[in-house]
N, C-alpha and C positions, 0 to 999 in steps of 0.2 A: 236019139234026137239030141241035137246039139243046141245048148242054150247060150245066148249072148251074155257075156259078163255084165253084171250090174255096175252102174257108175257109183263112185264113192259118194256118200252123203255130203251135201253142201252144208257147211256149218252156219248156224243162225247167227247173224251179226249182233243181235241184241243180247243173245245168251253169251256169245263170246266176249263181248265188251263188258258184260256184267261180271263174268267170271275172271277176267284178266286183272292183275293187281294195278292199282292206280299209283302214279308217282306222288310222293309226299311234298306237296308245294308249300305247306305251312311251316316247314323247317326254315326255309330261306326267308320267308316273310318275318318270322319271329327274330331271326338274326339281324335283319335290317332294322326292325323296330327297336331292338336293344341297342344297336349301334347308334340310331338316332337319339335314343334316350341318353346314352353316354355322351354324345356330342353336345346335346343341350345342357346336361349337367356340368360338363366341362366348361361350357361357355358361361354358364351362370357362376360357377366357381371362379373363373378367370375375371368375370366382371366384379364380383365381390372383392377379390384380392386386389384388383386394380383400384377399386374405390378406397379400400383400406390403405393401400400404398399412397394414394393421393392425399388422404387425410393425414397420414403420418408425415408425409413430405411437407404438407402445409404447416403442421404443428412444429416440425423441426425448423422450418423457415421462419416462423413467427418467433420461436425461442431464440434463434440466432440473431434475428433483427432486434429483439428486446435486449439481448446480451450486448450486442454491438452498440445500441443506443446508450445503454447504461455505461459501458466502457468509454464511449466518446464523451458523455457528460462528466464522468469522473476525471477523465484526462483534461477536459477543459477547465474544470474547477481547480484541479491541481496546478495547471499552468497559470491560471489567474492568481492563485494563492502564492505560488512561487514568484510571479512577477511583482505582486504587491510587496512580498517580503524583500525582494531585491531592491525595489525602489525605496522601501522603508529603510533598509540598511544604508542605502546611498544617502538618503536625507539625513539620517542620524550621523553618518560619517562626515558629511559636509558641515552639518551644524557643529559637531564636536571640533572639527578642524578650525572653523571660524572662531569659536570661542577660545581655542588654544592659541590661535594667532593673536587675538586681542589680549590675552594674558601675557603672551610673549612680548608684545609691544609695550604693555604697561611695565613689565619687569625691566625691559631695556631702559625705559625712562627713569625707573626707580634706581637702577644701578648707575645710570649716568649722573643722577642727582645725589649720589652718596655724599653726605656731609663729612667734614673733618671730625676726627675722633674726639677732639677737645671741646666741641660744641655739643653739650649734653642735650639742650633743647632740640636742636636740629636732628641729632641722632634719635631722639625719642619719636619725633614726628616721622622720621624715615622708617623706623621700626613699625610704627602704626600703619604706614602705607604698605609695607610688606605683609603685615597681618591681614589687611583688607584684601590683598591679592590672593592670599591663601584661602580666605573665606569664599572668594569668588570661584576658585578652583573646586572647592568642596561642593558648592552649590551647583556648579555645572555638572559634576559627577552625579549628584542626586537627581538632577533633572533627567539624566540619561539612564536612570535605574541602577546606578552603581553606588553601593554604600560600604562603609567600613565593615570589615569582618574580623572579629576578635576570637582568639583561642580561649577555651575554657580551662582555667587553671585546675589541675588535678585530673583532667581527662586523659584518656589514653593517647599516646603519640601516634599520629597517622600521617605518613609521608605525603598522602594525597591532599591533606588539609593544612599541614604545618611544614615550615621550613626550619630545620634544626640548625642552630648557629652555636650551640654550646651544650654542655652537660655538667651536672653536679649532683652530689648526694644531698638528699633532703630527708630529714627525720620525719617518720610517719607516712612516707609516700613510697609506693613500690617503684620498681624500675620502669623506665619508658613511660613516664607520665610528664605532662606539661607542668613544669615548675614555675616558669616565668615567661611572659610575653615581652619581647624586646621591641617589636614593631608590629603594628596591626596590619592586616591585609585588606583586600577589597573583594567583594563578591557582587554578582548580579542580583536581580530581583529573586532569583531562585537560590536559596541558601546552599544547595549542593553544588552550584556552579561557582567555584572559587576562581576569580581572575588572578589574584595575587595572594599567595599563602602568607599568613602571619609568621614572623620570625620568632622562634621560641627557644627556651632553654629546657632541656629534657633531663629528667632524673636518671641517675645511674643505678 
């Protein structure tokens, strides 16, 4: 007796779906999540760095502005001081020249009125007028801060302060010492600023 072959069993869908391995969808989701976290962190870091850069830039700008304002103020003060000094020197020069011209006119008149040598009284009055003019010159120099400058006898000879016009041996004094002042010099209000050195004799 021939039997018909039996049909293969039909697999159960529920059992087959349960037994088949499922794809791991959580791996891609976690990667995207980490990527989003990195992007957010990078954005926050970029924002903080940008804010710090703006703060540093503002601080640098303020420092540069302060430095420039200070430089401009110092330059303006220096310019005003220099301008005042120039104008002051011009005023002093003009005043000194005017006084010099007045003395020059007086001396011209005195020279023109020179009396004969045999008139003693007239010569005496003429000498007094010359002495008056000499005092006027000294007073003008003092008004402009210029005073006589004398060498100290026995001090060391200094070419910056003394003009050597002779030398001689002096008992009890070493060489290169001021032995005698032949003619006094002139200095400004600052003693170290000698306008004209006194003429001196120096020891050998």
